[in-house]
Structure formats: C-alpha cells, structure tokens
C-alpha positions in Angstrom: 0.0 0.0 0.0 1.3 3.4 -1.0 0.8 6.4 1.1 0.9 9.8 -0.5 2.9 12.6 1.0 -0.2 14.4 2.1 -1.5 11.4 4.1 1.7 11.0 6.1 1.7 12.3 9.6 4.1 14.7 11.1 5.8 11.9 13.0 6.5 9.9 9.9 7.8 12.9 8.2 10.2 13.7 11.1 11.3 10.1 11.0 12.1 10.3 7.3 14.0 13.6 7.8 15.9 12.2 10.7 16.8 9.0 8.9 17.9 10.9 5.8 20.0 13.3 7.9 21.6 10.2 9.5 22.4 8.7 6.1 23.8 11.9 4.8 25.9 12.5 7.9 27.2 9.0 7.8 28.2 9.3 4.2 29.9 12.7 4.8 31.8 11.2 7.7 33.0 8.4 5.5 34.1 10.9 2.8 35.9 12.9 5.5 37.9 9.9 6.7 38.9 9.0 3.1 40.0 12.6 2.5 41.9 12.5 5.7 43.7 9.2 4.9 44.5 10.5 1.4 45.9 13.7 2.8 48.2 11.6 5.2 49.4 9.4 2.5 50.1 12.4 0.2 52.0 14.1 3.0 54.1 10.9 3.5 54.8 10.7 -0.2 55.9 14.4 -0.2 58.2 13.7 2.8 59.7 10.7 1.0 60.2 12.7 -2.2 61.8 15.5 -0.2 64.3 13.0 1.2 65.1 11.7 -2.2 65.7 15.2 -3.6 67.8 16.2 -0.7 70.0 13.0 -1.2 70.3 13.9 -4.9 71.3 17.5 -3.9 74.0 16.2 -1.5 75.3 13.7 -4.1 75.4 16.4 -6.9 77.2 18.7 -4.5 79.9 16.1 -3.7 80.4 15.4 -7.4 80.6 19.1 -8.2 83.3 19.5 -5.5 85.2 16.5 -6.8 85.2 17.9 -10.3 86.3 21.2 -9.1 89.2 19.7 -7.2 90.1 17.6 -10.2 90.0 20.6 -12.5 92.3 22.4 -10.1 94.7 19.4 -10.1 94.7 19.2 -13.9 95.5 22.9 -14.1 98.3 22.5 -11.7 99.6 19.3 -13.5 99.6 21.2 -16.7 101.5 24.0 -15.1 104.0 21.5 -13.7 104.5 19.9 -17.1 105.0 23.4 -18.6 107.7 24.2 -15.9 109.6 21.0 -16.0 109.4 19.4 -19.4 112.2 20.2 -22.0 110.9 22.6 -24.7 110.9 19.9 -27.4 108.8 17.5 -25.2 106.1 19.8 -23.8 103.1 17.9 -22.7 100.2 18.6 -25.2 96.8 19.2 -23.8 93.9 17.4 -25.3 92.2 20.6 -26.6 
C-alpha cells in the first residue's frame, strides 16, 4: 500500500527527515575519513620525495666538489709539465 505525501503524519515525516539526515551525515563522515587518509598518504609521499631530492642534492654537490678539485689538479699538473718538461717535449693538452 502506497501512502501519498499528504497522508503521512508529522511523526512519519520527522522520522524520514531524521533518517535521511543520519544517512547523509554517515556518508559525509566516510568521505571525510577517506579525504584525511588520502591527505596523510600524500604528506608521506611528499616527505619521501623531499628526502630523495635532498639526497640527490648532496650527491650532486659532492660530485661538483670532486670535479672542481680535479679541475684544479689538472691545471696544476699542466703548469708542472710546462715548468719541468724540456721545450721539445712539452706535454700537449687534449684541446
């Protein structure tokens, strides 16, 4: 038996409204929990990526320092060859 909206009592309408509000609040709570979990996982992923980038930065800095030292050594070595080699046996650079 179908009851039209006009035939429902105030108590039935209040029960429907409360039931609907309960369902909506439950769904919104679930959505809020999912969003909070996604936010936590996103923050963890960002923290991990930041660690990886900092490691890359440290390694790049170390390589840059080593290359600078090597370049200085090569320049000094070229100068040493220029000062000690006889004129006919000058060390030739690879330019």
